[in-house]
C-alpha positions as CSV (number, residue, x, y, z in Angstrom):
1,X,55.9,-6.1,-115.5
2,X,55.0,-5.7,-111.7
3,X,52.9,-2.2,-112.2
4,X,51.0,-4.1,-114.7
5,X,50.5,-7.1,-112.5
6,X,49.2,-4.4,-109.8
7,X,46.8,-2.3,-112.3
8,X,44.8,-5.8,-113.1
9,X,44.2,-6.2,-110.0
10,X,42.0,-3.3,-108.6
11,X,38.6,-3.6,-108.5
12,X,35.7,-2.0,-106.9
13,X,35.6,-2.8,-102.8
14,X,39.5,-2.6,-103.1
15,X,41.4,0.6,-101.8
16,X,45.1,0.8,-102.4
17,X,47.4,2.5,-99.8
18,X,50.6,1.0,-101.2
19,X,52.5,-1.2,-103.3
20,X,55.1,-4.0,-102.8
21,X,56.9,-6.8,-104.6
22,X,58.9,-10.1,-104.9
23,X,60.0,-12.8,-103.1
24,X,59.9,-16.3,-103.4
25,X,54.6,-24.4,-105.5
26,X,54.6,-27.1,-107.0
27,X,55.8,-31.0,-106.2
28,X,54.1,-34.1,-105.8
29,X,51.1,-33.9,-102.8
30,X,53.5,-34.6,-99.9
31,X,55.0,-32.9,-96.7
32,X,57.8,-30.4,-97.6
33,X,60.0,-29.1,-94.4
34,X,62.4,-26.5,-93.3
35,X,64.0,-26.3,-90.0
36,X,64.6,-23.4,-87.9
37,X,64.8,-24.1,-84.3
38,X,61.8,-26.4,-85.0
39,X,60.4,-28.1,-88.3
40,X,58.3,-26.2,-90.4
41,X,56.2,-28.6,-92.6
42,X,54.0,-27.3,-96.0
43,X,51.7,-29.9,-97.0
44,X,50.2,-29.5,-100.3
45,X,46.7,-29.9,-99.8
46,X,45.4,-29.7,-103.8
47,X,47.1,-28.7,-106.6
48,X,49.4,-25.6,-105.9
49,X,48.1,-25.2,-102.5
50,X,49.9,-25.8,-99.3
51,X,49.1,-25.5,-95.9
52,X,51.2,-25.4,-92.5
53,X,49.2,-26.9,-89.5
54,X,49.7,-25.1,-86.2
55,X,49.5,-26.3,-82.4
56,X,46.7,-26.3,-80.6
57,X,48.1,-24.3,-78.0
58,X,48.7,-20.7,-76.5
59,X,51.9,-18.9,-77.7
60,X,54.9,-19.8,-75.8
61,X,58.7,-19.9,-76.5
62,X,58.5,-23.8,-76.7
63,X,56.2,-23.5,-80.0
64,X,57.9,-20.0,-81.2
65,X,54.3,-18.9,-81.8
66,X,53.3,-21.1,-84.2
67,X,50.0,-21.8,-83.2
68,X,47.7,-20.9,-86.4
69,X,47.7,-22.2,-89.7
70,X,49.1,-21.0,-92.6
71,X,48.6,-20.8,-96.4
72,X,50.4,-20.8,-99.6
73,X,48.7,-20.4,-102.9
74,X,50.9,-20.7,-106.2
75,X,49.5,-18.9,-109.5
76,X,51.5,-19.0,-113.1
77,X,53.2,-15.6,-112.4
78,X,52.9,-15.3,-108.4
79,X,52.5,-16.6,-105.1
80,X,50.1,-15.3,-102.3
81,X,50.7,-16.3,-98.5
82,X,47.8,-16.3,-96.0
83,X,49.1,-15.4,-92.5
84,X,52.6,-14.8,-91.6
85,X,52.4,-16.4,-88.1
86,X,53.2,-15.9,-84.7
87,X,56.9,-14.7,-85.0
88,X,59.4,-13.7,-87.4
89,X,61.6,-17.2,-86.6
90,X,58.2,-19.1,-87.9
91,X,58.0,-16.5,-90.7
92,X,61.6,-16.9,-91.7
93,X,61.2,-20.7,-91.8
94,X,57.6,-20.3,-93.8
95,X,59.9,-18.2,-96.2
96,X,62.3,-20.9,-96.5
97,X,59.9,-23.8,-97.0
98,X,58.5,-21.4,-99.7
99,X,61.9,-21.4,-101.9
100,X,61.7,-25.2,-101.4
101,X,58.7,-25.9,-103.4
102,X,58.3,-23.0,-105.8
103,X,60.6,-20.3,-107.9
104,X,57.7,-18.0,-108.3
105,X,57.7,-14.7,-106.3
106,X,55.5,-14.1,-103.2
107,X,54.0,-10.8,-103.8
108,X,51.0,-11.1,-101.6
109,X,50.3,-11.7,-97.7
110,X,47.0,-11.7,-96.9
111,X,46.1,-11.1,-93.2
112,X,43.2,-12.8,-92.3
113,X,42.6,-10.8,-89.2
114,X,44.5,-8.7,-86.1
115,X,45.9,-11.1,-83.6
116,X,49.4,-11.9,-83.2
117,X,49.8,-15.3,-84.2
118,X,48.5,-14.4,-87.9
119,X,50.4,-11.4,-88.0
120,X,53.6,-11.3,-86.0
121,X,55.3,-12.5,-88.8
122,X,54.6,-9.7,-91.2
123,X,57.6,-7.8,-91.3
124,X,59.6,-10.8,-92.6
125,X,57.3,-10.8,-95.9
126,X,57.5,-7.2,-96.2
127,X,61.3,-6.7,-95.8
128,X,61.3,-9.6,-98.7
129,X,58.9,-7.5,-100.8
130,X,55.5,-8.7,-100.7
131,X,52.5,-6.2,-100.5
132,X,50.3,-7.0,-97.2
133,X,46.7,-7.1,-97.8
134,X,43.8,-7.1,-95.1
135,X,40.3,-6.2,-94.2
136,X,39.3,-2.3,-94.2
137,X,39.0,-2.5,-90.4
138,X,42.5,-4.0,-89.9
139,X,44.4,-0.8,-89.9
140,X,42.3,0.7,-87.2
141,X,42.5,-2.7,-85.1
142,X,46.5,-2.7,-85.5
143,X,46.9,1.0,-84.4
144,X,44.5,0.5,-81.7
145,X,45.8,-2.8,-80.6
146,X,49.3,-3.0,-81.3
147,X,51.4,-1.2,-78.9
148,X,49.4,-3.9,-76.4
149,X,49.9,-6.9,-78.3
150,X,53.9,-6.1,-78.4
151,X,53.6,-5.3,-74.6
152,X,51.6,-8.0,-73.7
153,X,53.4,-11.0,-75.7
154,X,56.8,-10.3,-74.4
155,X,56.0,-12.1,-71.3
156,X,54.4,-14.8,-73.3
157,X,56.9,-15.4,-75.8
158,X,60.0,-13.7,-74.5
159,X,62.2,-11.5,-75.4
160,X,64.5,-13.4,-77.8
161,X,61.2,-14.4,-80.1
162,X,59.7,-10.7,-79.7
163,X,63.0,-9.4,-81.1
164,X,62.6,-7.4,-84.5
165,X,58.5,-8.2,-84.1
166,X,56.8,-4.8,-85.8
167,X,53.3,-4.6,-86.4
168,X,52.8,-3.8,-89.9
169,X,49.6,-2.9,-91.1
170,X,48.1,-3.6,-94.6
171,X,49.2,-1.6,-98.0
172,X,46.1,-2.5,-99.6
173,X,42.8,-3.1,-98.6
174,X,39.7,-5.2,-98.9
175,X,36.3,-3.4,-98.4
176,X,33.9,-5.9,-99.9
177,X,35.3,-8.2,-102.5
178,X,38.3,-8.6,-104.5
179,X,39.9,-10.9,-107.0
180,X,43.5,-11.4,-106.5
181,X,45.1,-12.4,-109.8
182,X,48.5,-14.8,-109.5
183,X,48.6,-15.6,-113.1
184,X,46.1,-18.2,-114.3
185,X,44.9,-18.7,-110.8
186,X,42.3,-16.1,-109.4
187,X,41.7,-15.5,-105.4
188,X,38.4,-14.4,-103.8
189,X,39.1,-12.5,-100.9
190,X,35.7,-11.4,-99.3
191,X,35.6,-8.9,-96.2
192,X,33.2,-10.2,-93.5
193,X,31.0,-8.2,-90.9
194,X,32.1,-8.5,-87.1
195,X,32.3,-11.8,-86.2
196,X,35.2,-13.4,-84.7
197,X,36.9,-9.8,-84.8
198,X,35.4,-6.9,-87.0
199,X,38.2,-7.4,-89.4
200,X,38.4,-11.0,-90.7
201,X,39.0,-12.0,-94.2
202,X,38.7,-15.1,-96.2
203,X,40.4,-16.2,-99.3
204,X,38.9,-18.7,-101.9
205,X,40.8,-20.6,-104.4
206,X,38.2,-21.4,-107.5
207,X,40.4,-23.5,-109.2
208,X,40.4,-26.0,-106.4
209,X,37.4,-25.3,-104.4
210,X,40.2,-24.5,-101.1
211,X,38.9,-22.1,-98.6
212,X,41.2,-20.4,-96.2
213,X,38.5,-18.9,-93.6
214,X,41.1,-17.7,-91.1
215,X,39.5,-17.9,-87.4
216,X,36.1,-17.8,-88.7
217,X,36.7,-21.4,-88.5
218,X,37.8,-23.2,-85.8
219,X,38.3,-27.0,-85.6
220,X,39.3,-28.9,-82.5
221,X,40.6,-25.9,-80.8
222,X,37.7,-24.0,-79.0
223,X,36.7,-20.6,-81.2
224,X,37.5,-17.4,-79.6
225,X,35.3,-14.4,-79.5
226,X,36.5,-10.8,-79.8
227,X,33.9,-9.5,-82.2
228,X,30.4,-10.1,-82.0
229,X,28.6,-13.4,-81.4
230,X,25.5,-12.7,-83.0
231,X,27.3,-11.7,-85.9
232,X,29.5,-14.6,-86.6
233,X,26.2,-16.9,-86.2
234,X,24.2,-14.9,-89.0
235,X,27.1,-15.5,-91.3
236,X,27.6,-19.0,-90.5
237,X,25.2,-19.6,-93.4
238,X,26.4,-17.3,-95.8
239,X,30.3,-19.0,-95.2
240,X,28.8,-22.5,-95.5
241,X,27.3,-21.4,-98.6
242,X,30.6,-21.1,-100.2
243,X,31.3,-23.9,-103.0
244,X,34.4,-25.2,-101.2
245,X,35.5,-28.7,-101.3
246,X,37.9,-28.2,-98.5
247,X,38.9,-25.6,-96.0
248,X,42.0,-24.5,-94.0
249,X,40.5,-23.3,-90.9
250,X,42.4,-21.2,-88.5
251,X,43.2,-23.4,-86.1
252,X,42.7,-27.3,-86.4
253,X,43.3,-29.6,-89.0
254,X,44.0,-28.4,-92.6
255,X,41.9,-29.8,-95.7
256,X,39.1,-30.4,-93.8
257,X,35.5,-31.5,-95.8
258,X,33.4,-28.4,-96.4
259,X,31.1,-27.4,-94.8
260,X,30.8,-30.4,-92.7
261,X,33.8,-28.3,-91.0
262,X,31.4,-25.9,-89.5
263,X,29.5,-28.4,-87.5
264,X,31.1,-28.4,-84.1
265,X,31.4,-24.7,-84.2
266,X,28.0,-24.2,-84.9
267,X,26.7,-26.5,-82.1
268,X,29.0,-24.7,-79.7
269,X,27.7,-21.3,-80.4
270,X,24.0,-22.8,-80.1
271,X,24.9,-24.2,-76.9
272,X,26.7,-21.1,-75.1
273,X,24.1,-18.3,-76.8
274,X,21.4,-20.6,-74.9
275,X,22.8,-21.0,-72.0
276,X,23.5,-17.2,-71.8
277,X,19.9,-16.3,-72.9
278,X,18.7,-18.8,-70.0
279,X,20.6,-17.0,-67.5
280,X,19.9,-13.8,-68.8
281,X,16.0,-14.7,-68.4
282,X,16.4,-16.2,-64.9
283,X,18.2,-12.8,-64.0
284,X,21.5,-14.6,-62.9
285,X,24.3,-12.3,-63.0
286,X,27.3,-12.2,-65.1
287,X,30.0,-13.4,-62.6
288,X,27.6,-16.8,-61.9
289,X,26.8,-17.2,-66.0
290,X,30.1,-17.4,-67.2
291,X,31.2,-20.1,-64.8
292,X,28.3,-22.5,-66.3
293,X,27.7,-21.4,-69.9
294,X,28.8,-23.9,-72.8
295,X,30.4,-25.8,-70.0
296,X,28.8,-29.0,-71.6
297,X,30.9,-28.3,-74.5
298,X,34.1,-28.7,-72.3
299,X,35.4,-32.4,-73.5
300,X,34.7,-31.3,-77.4
301,X,37.5,-28.6,-77.3
302,X,40.7,-28.2,-76.6
303,X,41.7,-24.7,-74.7
304,X,38.2,-25.2,-73.3
305,X,39.4,-23.9,-70.0
306,X,41.4,-21.0,-71.2
307,X,38.9,-19.2,-73.6
308,X,35.5,-20.4,-72.5
309,X,34.9,-17.7,-69.7
310,X,36.2,-14.9,-71.9
311,X,33.7,-15.9,-74.4
312,X,30.6,-16.2,-72.4
313,X,31.5,-12.8,-70.9
314,X,31.9,-11.1,-74.2
315,X,28.3,-13.2,-75.4
316,X,26.5,-12.1,-72.2
317,X,27.4,-8.4,-72.7
318,X,26.3,-8.8,-76.5
319,X,23.0,-11.1,-75.4
320,X,21.7,-8.8,-72.7
321,X,20.8,-6.0,-75.4
322,X,19.5,-8.1,-78.0
């Protein structure tokens, strides 16, 4: 039966590297919790669609790496998870919460991109039998960055939370578009060009018009740039055109109205790009520009001071050559 399910899902734009299976939505609309060292709560934001809201913080031992939003979509035959979280502790709490809301096996873990807060829990789902799915560029990105992530985050999360974390690449990749059939519920997976990263993937549930945008959409938490500012700006209209009613951004409130959820991010990008273009035109150097570009947006975002100068540095390098 599993083989038949897998074969039905092979379409153009999707390459198979390997398969996996099994693991354990649906109750009335309410919050459901499972606890480890801290509470892990899933909220049902639409019929059979659940989300966990991460904290707008840096990854620390105190928050156990639980800083990004995660998702769960349940079909008649199987369920899919969107991102695995920033630690195995969080991932195991997620698995426990899933078991409370559905007996359906979680056969798929969809990684929206490469960053540790979204993929450090992968091993827990892999060990439970889920097949990991990601953007065609994700394997290369994890190979290039994985060792650095494991080394760097030991000082940020601590040895205890890092124990057992592995860099688990996708077993299946999406090159363009792919329809994932969960049984009576089809998810549209879409690979994007370089934006937040060069391996961004979105998940759209047409049945409830719910979009899991990963870090292509930030709300409240300052957007972070690790790909292409121009590419991100160019793709905003295509992103906004998705016929969704609600969005689960990578960070910020889950189930936000769509496409209104994009407005603050679009404004920030316009301000940042405008400030940097003006600085370049006036011949101001990078070191000076990064301290002032985008500063008018400071009061609108959490973690602005942690990330804005890094964004400005990356954007300056790109806009200098446009």
